[in-house]
Z-matrix of the N, CA and C atoms (Angstrom, degrees):
N
C 1 1.508
C 2 1.521 1 109.69
N 3 1.321 2 116.55 1 133.76
C 4 1.439 3 122.85 2 179.98
C 5 1.496 4 109.23 3 -120.42
N 6 1.301 5 114.79 4 147.88
C 7 1.530 6 118.80 5 174.28
C 8 1.448 7 111.24 6 -115.22
N 9 1.346 8 118.35 7 124.10
C 10 1.416 9 125.83 8 171.84
C 11 1.545 10 106.56 9 -88.97
N 12 1.307 11 114.84 10 132.14
C 13 1.521 12 114.40 11 -170.92
C 14 1.591 13 107.45 12 -139.50
N 15 1.344 14 111.48 13 157.01
C 16 1.406 15 119.61 14 169.36
C 17 1.507 16 109.43 15 -123.13
N 18 1.312 17 114.45 16 135.94
C 19 1.483 18 121.59 17 -178.43
C 20 1.600 19 107.91 18 -111.02
N 21 1.285 20 111.01 19 152.00
C 22 1.484 21 116.30 20 176.02
C 23 1.534 22 110.22 21 -132.42
N 24 1.294 23 116.78 22 130.91
C 25 1.499 24 123.41 23 172.45
C 26 1.444 25 108.29 24 -102.73
N 27 1.228 26 114.84 25 99.82
C 28 1.503 27 121.08 26 -177.28
C 29 1.521 28 114.02 27 -58.76
N 30 1.332 29 116.42 28 -42.38
C 31 1.472 30 121.41 29 -176.67
C 32 1.537 31 112.86 30 -64.13
N 33 1.326 32 116.66 31 -25.46
C 34 1.425 33 123.49 32 -178.53
C 35 1.502 34 116.19 33 -113.52
N 36 1.363 35 115.46 34 -8.17
C 37 1.481 36 123.40 35 -179.07
C 38 1.554 37 109.85 36 56.43
N 39 1.358 38 111.72 37 48.91
C 40 1.482 39 118.50 38 178.39
C 41 1.575 40 108.35 39 -120.49
N 42 1.346 41 110.46 40 153.03
C 43 1.482 42 117.68 41 174.82
C 44 1.543 43 110.36 42 -122.88
N 45 1.302 44 113.89 43 156.30
C 46 1.468 45 120.88 44 177.39
C 47 1.484 46 109.94 45 -145.27
N 48 1.331 47 116.86 46 135.12
C 49 1.465 48 124.84 47 -177.42
C 50 1.538 49 105.83 48 -116.83
N 51 1.411 50 110.11 49 136.91
C 52 1.484 51 113.88 50 177.08
C 53 1.584 52 109.75 51 -161.45
N 54 1.256 53 117.66 52 -170.58
C 55 1.491 54 121.65 53 177.78
C 56 1.495 55 104.87 54 -145.39
N 57 1.369 56 113.77 55 154.72
C 58 1.395 57 122.50 56 179.27
C 59 1.511 58 111.61 57 -156.28
N 60 1.275 59 119.05 58 157.38
C 61 1.488 60 125.15 59 170.78
C 62 1.492 61 110.89 60 -88.10
N 63 1.356 62 117.21 61 -11.88
C 64 1.406 63 121.49 62 -179.18
C 65 1.576 64 106.58 63 -146.48
N 66 1.349 65 117.47 64 88.61
C 67 1.457 66 123.11 65 -172.99
C 68 1.557 67 109.89 66 -62.70
N 69 1.281 68 118.33 67 -42.58
C 70 1.453 69 120.92 68 -177.92
C 71 1.548 70 111.83 69 -57.05
N 72 1.339 71 114.78 70 -46.97
C 73 1.504 72 118.59 71 179.56
C 74 1.554 73 108.76 72 -69.37
N 75 1.265 74 119.00 73 -36.44
C 76 1.408 75 124.50 74 -177.30
C 77 1.565 76 110.55 75 -63.43
N 78 1.336 77 112.45 76 -46.09
C 79 1.420 78 117.96 77 174.93
C 80 1.493 79 118.01 78 -62.32
N 81 1.357 80 111.45 79 -37.11
C 82 1.479 81 119.83 80 171.52
C 83 1.541 82 111.78 81 -59.05
N 84 1.406 83 113.12 82 -42.54
C 85 1.439 84 117.80 83 179.55
C 86 1.543 85 109.17 84 -62.76
N 87 1.326 86 119.59 85 -48.05
C 88 1.465 87 124.81 86 -179.36
C 89 1.493 88 109.35 87 -56.23
N 90 1.335 89 117.44 88 -42.07
C 91 1.507 90 121.59 89 -171.14
C 92 1.486 91 114.56 90 -91.17
N 93 1.393 92 120.77 91 -27.92
C 94 1.410 93 121.92 92 -172.75
C 95 1.577 94 114.65 93 -129.74
N 96 1.255 95 113.23 94 -52.16
C 97 1.487 96 117.57 95 -164.09
C 98 1.552 97 113.63 96 -79.25
N 99 1.324 98 117.78 97 -38.40
C 100 1.511 99 119.79 98 -175.89
C 101 1.469 100 111.60 99 -61.46
N 102 1.317 101 117.00 100 139.86
C 103 1.523 102 121.30 101 177.78
C 104 1.555 103 111.87 102 -104.96
N 105 1.319 104 117.71 103 -15.62
C 106 1.426 105 119.08 104 -179.36
C 107 1.525 106 107.09 105 -147.96
N 108 1.302 107 115.50 106 164.62
C 109 1.484 108 122.49 107 -177.92
C 110 1.490 109 114.47 108 115.18
N 111 1.308 110 117.90 109 166.61
C 112 1.433 111 120.82 110 -174.23
C 113 1.455 112 117.12 111 -64.28
N 114 1.345 113 117.51 112 -34.09
C 115 1.467 114 118.45 113 -177.11
C 116 1.571 115 111.29 114 -75.64
N 117 1.297 116 118.21 115 -19.11
C 118 1.498 117 119.95 116 179.53
C 119 1.524 118 108.82 117 -61.29
N 120 1.338 119 116.42 118 -37.37
C 121 1.494 120 120.26 119 -174.60
C 122 1.504 121 115.56 120 -68.38
N 123 1.345 122 117.20 121 -21.22
C 124 1.454 123 120.95 122 -170.06
C 125 1.577 124 111.96 123 -118.05
N 126 1.286 125 116.98 124 28.14
C 127 1.505 126 119.20 125 -178.28
C 128 1.483 127 109.12 126 -72.27
N 129 1.324 128 117.31 127 148.29
C 130 1.492 129 130.75 128 13.48
C 131 1.586 130 105.87 129 -95.11
N 132 1.299 131 113.57 130 152.42
C 133 1.470 132 127.41 131 175.51
C 134 1.526 133 110.74 132 -104.56
N 135 1.319 134 116.26 133 144.32
C 136 1.415 135 122.21 134 169.92
C 137 1.509 136 111.75 135 -133.22
N 138 1.373 137 116.39 136 148.46
C 139 1.457 138 119.79 137 -176.59
C 140 1.509 139 108.49 138 -75.51
N 141 1.364 140 115.50 139 121.10
C 142 1.441 141 118.51 140 -179.74
C 143 1.566 142 110.26 141 -101.30
N 144 1.326 143 114.68 142 -20.83
C 145 1.510 144 123.35 143 -177.43
C 146 1.436 145 112.02 144 -157.33
N 147 1.333 146 118.42 145 142.44
C 148 1.441 147 123.83 146 175.73
C 149 1.557 148 110.62 147 -151.32
N 150 1.273 149 114.88 148 146.86
C 151 1.450 150 120.46 149 172.85
C 152 1.522 151 111.67 150 -151.93
N 153 1.315 152 115.65 151 143.46
C 154 1.481 153 121.65 152 -176.44
C 155 1.549 154 111.79 153 -84.35
N 156 1.297 155 115.57 154 140.93
C 157 1.477 156 122.57 155 172.44
C 158 1.510 157 106.50 156 -127.87
N 159 1.335 158 115.53 157 142.58
C 160 1.427 159 119.91 158 -174.80
C 161 1.541 160 114.31 159 -73.07
N 162 1.358 161 115.74 160 -30.37
C 163 1.489 162 119.32 161 -175.16
C 164 1.518 163 109.95 162 -129.13
N 165 1.306 164 115.00 163 158.90
C 166 1.454 165 119.81 164 177.69
C 167 1.574 166 110.15 165 -62.64
N 168 1.306 167 116.23 166 -39.09
C 169 1.512 168 115.50 167 -178.14
C 170 1.545 169 109.21 168 -68.67
N 171 1.272 170 119.60 169 -34.09
C 172 1.484 171 119.03 170 178.13
C 173 1.584 172 109.00 171 -70.51
N 174 1.283 173 116.08 172 -33.88
C 175 1.454 174 118.09 173 179.60
C 176 1.513 175 110.16 174 -72.42
N 177 1.269 176 117.63 175 -36.23
C 178 1.495 177 119.47 176 175.97
C 179 1.502 178 111.30 177 -63.24
N 180 1.393 179 116.02 178 -43.96
C 181 1.418 180 123.38 179 177.23
C 182 1.552 181 114.56 180 -57.50
N 183 1.376 182 113.96 181 -43.53
C 184 1.434 183 120.99 182 179.73
C 185 1.543 184 110.08 183 -71.91
N 186 1.302 185 116.23 184 -38.85
C 187 1.492 186 119.08 185 175.78
C 188 1.553 187 111.02 186 -57.60
N 189 1.368 188 113.45 187 -43.79
C 190 1.493 189 117.63 188 -179.08
C 191 1.562 190 109.29 189 -64.40
N 192 1.367 191 117.11 190 -38.21
C 193 1.467 192 119.51 191 -178.71
C 194 1.600 193 107.85 192 -65.64
N 195 1.312 194 117.13 193 -42.10
C 196 1.439 195 120.13 194 -179.62
C 197 1.517 196 113.32 195 -70.07
N 198 1.318 197 118.25 196 -18.80
C 199 1.458 198 121.83 197 178.02
C 200 1.576 199 110.27 198 -86.34
N 201 1.342 200 116.05 199 -13.74
C 202 1.455 201 120.24 200 179.85
C 203 1.530 202 110.61 201 -67.49
N 204 1.264 203 116.99 202 171.91
C 205 1.487 204 120.11 203 178.04
C 206 1.520 205 112.32 204 -58.32
N 207 1.332 206 117.02 205 -44.90
C 208 1.428 207 122.53 206 176.28
C 209 1.500 208 115.53 207 -67.04
N 210 1.326 209 117.76 208 -36.67
C 211 1.426 210 119.94 209 173.13
C 212 1.477 211 115.80 210 -66.73
N 213 1.349 212 115.67 211 -41.00
C 214 1.431 213 119.26 212 176.01
C 215 1.575 214 111.57 213 -65.11
N 216 1.322 215 115.88 214 -35.09
C 217 1.467 216 118.04 215 178.23
C 218 1.561 217 109.10 216 -65.48
N 219 1.315 218 116.14 217 -38.76
C 220 1.456 219 120.76 218 175.93
C 221 1.479 220 111.87 219 -61.17
N 222 1.367 221 118.07 220 -44.91
C 223 1.448 222 120.20 221 176.99
C 224 1.483 223 112.74 222 -65.58
N 225 1.298 224 119.54 223 -38.04
C 226 1.500 225 118.90 224 -179.34
C 227 1.528 226 109.82 225 -71.03
N 228 1.335 227 118.06 226 -29.80
C 229 1.460 228 118.03 227 173.32
C 230 1.514 229 112.34 228 -63.14
N 231 1.313 230 118.08 229 -37.08
C 232 1.458 231 124.77 230 176.66
C 233 1.585 232 108.88 231 -63.39
N 234 1.321 233 115.47 232 -47.01
C 235 1.429 234 121.50 233 178.49
C 236 1.490 235 110.90 234 -58.53
N 237 1.309 236 116.74 235 -51.15
C 238 1.487 237 120.52 236 -178.91
C 239 1.537 238 112.33 237 -64.18
N 240 1.312 239 119.17 238 -32.31
C 241 1.468 240 118.08 239 177.39
C 242 1.525 241 109.96 240 -74.54
N 243 1.291 242 121.27 241 -31.28
C 244 1.447 243 121.93 242 178.92
C 245 1.481 244 112.04 243 -83.44
N 246 1.331 245 119.77 244 -30.28
C 247 1.471 246 124.69 245 -178.85
C 248 1.494 247 109.88 246 -128.73
N 249 1.310 248 122.74 247 74.87
C 250 1.431 249 126.05 248 -175.08
C 251 1.552 250 110.16 249 -56.85
N 252 1.287 251 120.71 250 -33.92
C 253 1.481 252 120.62 251 -178.00
C 254 1.542 253 114.99 252 -71.10
N 255 1.352 254 116.29 253 -7.84
C 256 1.523 255 123.21 254 -174.79
C 257 1.548 256 112.03 255 -69.78
N 258 1.326 257 118.09 256 -10.74
C 259 1.446 258 120.03 257 -176.95
C 260 1.481 259 117.92 258 -63.67
């Protein structure tokens, strides 16, 4: 089972979309363990959206959809609903 997720960095107003077989460890990596990479610059991250996918290929497909313009629009709508002051 894989989880497709979207993260939000409130301090920087940034989103990140990814997938993992272990979301808890992946979030820990984004927030604490990683030493380099894009997400290191915008810590702390919080999960704003997640959904389960049964296979890696389905998770990759859904991740790609969420990274599209429509997918990012969907994620930003979730952010704005949860944090109305972020506009």
